N, C-alpha and C positions, 0 to 999 in steps of 0.2 A: 525779582524777577516775575515776568505774568504766572498765576495761577490757574492751570486750568478748568474748566467746570469735570462735574461729576456725571451730571446729567446731559443728555445732548439738549444740544439747545440754551443750558444756561447760563446767566450772569453768577461772574463771580465776584464778590464787592469785599474788599479789606476797609473792616470798621472796627475806628482806635479806640479803647480803652483803656485804660491804668496797666500799666505796664507794657504792651505790646497792641495787637492786632486780633480782631478774628476773623474769619475764613467762613465768608456767608456765600451762596449760591441761592439763587431765586428762579422762578421760574414758572410761565402761566399767566394770566392775570384774574381779576377779581378779589375776592376777599382775601383778605392772609389769613393760611395756616403758616403758624413757626413750629420749626419738629428737633426735637431737642435730644440726640443719642442721649445712652448711655454708658456707664464708666469702662474706660479702654476702649471704646470705638469711634466711628469719627460720622461725618455726615455721610459716608457710601451703603451708612446703615438704611439709609433712604432712597438707594438706587430704583426702586422696583414700584415706589410711590409717584413715579410720574407722573400715571395715569390722572392722577389728582389734579395737573395744573389743566385739564379742562375745565373745573371746575374751581377753582383759589387761585391765587400768586402763594406758591407754596416757596417757604426759607429754611431751606437747612444751615443749622448753624455747627460750625465744628467749633466747640464750648472749648475753653482755656485750658489750656494741657493737652489738649486733644485732637489729631487731625495736625492741619497744618494752618493752625494759630498758634499764635507765636504771646500770646498774652500768657502769665505764669496762671500755673492751677489754685485754685480758690473756689472751694466750691459758694462760701458763706457770697463771696460777690455776681453770682451767678443770675442770679433775680434782678441787679443791678443791669448787665450785659446783655438780657433781654431787653430792654426797655430802652439802653445806647442800639439796639440792633432796630429795635422801631422809630425811634426818631430817627436815624439817617436814612433809614428806609420810607419816613413819610408816615407813617402808618399811627395812624389816632389809637386804630380800636382790630382783632386781629383775636384768630383763633389761635389754640396753645394745646400743640400735642408734645408731653414729654415721657418717656419711656426709660424704665427701670430708674435711675441715680439721676436722669432728665425731670423722672416722676414729682421728682423733691424737692427739685427747681421750679417747676411750673404750680406744684400748689403753695409754694412759700409767695411765689407773685399775685397767685391768686387772691389769697389770704389780705396780701399791703393792698394792691390793686387792684380788687376787680370789674373796678369802671372800664379797666383796659381792655377787658377779656371779650369778647364775645360768646366762645364756650370752653370748657376744658376737659379733655381728652388724657385719663393715663393710663398705660401702656406697662404692664407690672412693676408699677410704680413699687420702691424700699418703702417702708412708711417706719415709724418708731411704733415700740409701746403693743402691738398686736400680738397676744399668742400664739404660735407657730412652731415651727422646727428649725433647726440650725441648721445654715443652708451649707455651712464648712465652707464658707470662702477661703483659700487661700492666704488670708491677706499679709500676714507675719513675714510668710514665706516668699510671698511676690516682691516683698518690699525688700528680703534680704538679697534676692537674686539683683533687685534693680540696684542695690547701693554696689554691689559687686560688681557690676557691670553684668553678669551675665542673664540678657536677656532671650537667648534662650530656653532657659530654665525657666524665665519668667513667663512666656509663650508657651512652656507647655503646660504649665501646671492650671492657666487660666485655660487654655486653650479646650480640653479636656473639661472645663466644668457643667455641668449638666446649663447651668444657666446660659451656656454657649453652643448646648445642642441644639444643630438644629438636623429636621430629615429631607429636605431636600438638596440633589448636589449644587447645584446652584447657590445657593442658600450658605452652604456651608460653605463654598467656597469663599464668598462675599466675607462673610463672617472668618476665618482663616486671613485674609488678607489683612482686616481690619488689625487682627489681634498680634500679627506678625510684624506691625507696623507700629504698634504701640510700645511705647520709650518708657512706660514707668513714671514720666515725668511728676505726678500725685502723689506714685510715691516716697520722694524726695523730699517732700517740701510739708513740714507743718500747717495745715491750713482749720479755723472754725468750722467746726460742725453746722450743717445746714438743717436742724431739727424738719420734720414732717410728720403730720399727726393726722389718723381722720375726722378729728373733730375740726378743722379746718376748712371742713367744710361748711361745718352749720351756718347759717346765717348769708351763704353765697348766690347771692339771684339771676342763675346763667345755667345754662345747663352742663351738667358731668354725669362723660363713661368710663369706664373703664374696658380696657380691652385686656384681653387676659390669656394666652393660650390653652389649648387643652391640657397640654403635656408641659405647663411652666409647673413650677415648683408649689409645694401643699405652703409654703410662707406668703409665695406669690397671691395664691387663692385664699385664704385667711386674709390677705392686708385687700382684695375687692372685693371680700365679705364687709369686711370694717366697712368703708367707702360706700358702700351698699347700702347697709344699715343708716345712713344718715342723707339719704337718696339719691348717691349715683345710681346710674343704669349700669346695670354689668351684663356686659355681652361675653361669653366664649369663647371662641375663634379655634381653627385648627390648628397644629405646632405647636410651640412649645415658647421659649422668652421672647423669641426670637421672630415673632408669626408673623411680624409684616415681611419679612425675607422668605419665611417657608408659605404662606398661603396669604400672597401680595392680593388675588381681586375677591376675597373676603375681607382682608384687611380691609383694603381702600372703600370697599362697601360700606363698612359698617364705618369709617372715621367719616365719609360722606353723610349718612345718617345720622351722627353723633354731634355733629354741628346744629344739626338743623333745632330749632327752639321749638323744641315737644316733651311733652309730660304724656309718652303714649305709654303702655301699659310694654313690658320685654317682648310678648308677642308679638304688636303692631310692631315693634322694630326689627324682631329679626324676617318679619314680611318687607318690611321696607326697604328690607338688606337683601332680602332675595330679587326683589323690580332692581333693585339698582344696578345688581348684577348683572341682571338678563339684558340691562340695556349697554353697560358695556361689554358682555361678550357678544350681544347683535351688531356692536359699532365696527369687531375686530373681525369682521368673517368678509371672505371676499366680498364685493358688489359684481352680481353678474352684469 
């Protein structure tokens, strides 16, 4: 059965990987920007990133175990999946953006194949070994609900968590729709962990940027600080963990700037973001 695009004008691809297919959607032209969503989410996370198609060929992946992809969950296999998607689309090098759990995958790939990346962007990434606060993610209760087939309870447990909080009504609607379609397939399957440490940035010769919502959890801010201490540019944006949904204009501007091969100071980066947003706003005004 044909899979419809999520972006108006998007093109959907089924990329074979071990165990099934990944559903991948592309839009625009130019340097490729691959987008990896976080846990329980899918490629609808990136609905408001369509304006980036004026600058990039954006590539949104339903990761294995999520969305419309049929491949079984296996976090340890996902950096290989990214390379399989790149091969299927003929991408020698690409920008890579990983959100939350997707940030683990992006960091793992950057550490093993840095020559494939043009830049690395980590949005609210999960990391190991960073002192902080307990985010109280109810994994055990969610797994119990998944095993019992009680998806309504599963969705209640996660939908009310701080990591899923959104301020904008449209952002809340998109987030609730994704959570409502999450089937918990990964909670029913034991797979190898995927380590992610800030030290994996050491020696990387490419632009690395962290994007963190101002109201994201203290742990995610601590993670961003750890990455910043090893050379990543740390940009704070309006919104929470899902800041790309809450503040898409600021987020898209930050992504555009993050892909530049620059060693600019944070103040210069913020000015660049402001100029990019002003150009985008001008393009959206009705023409006289």
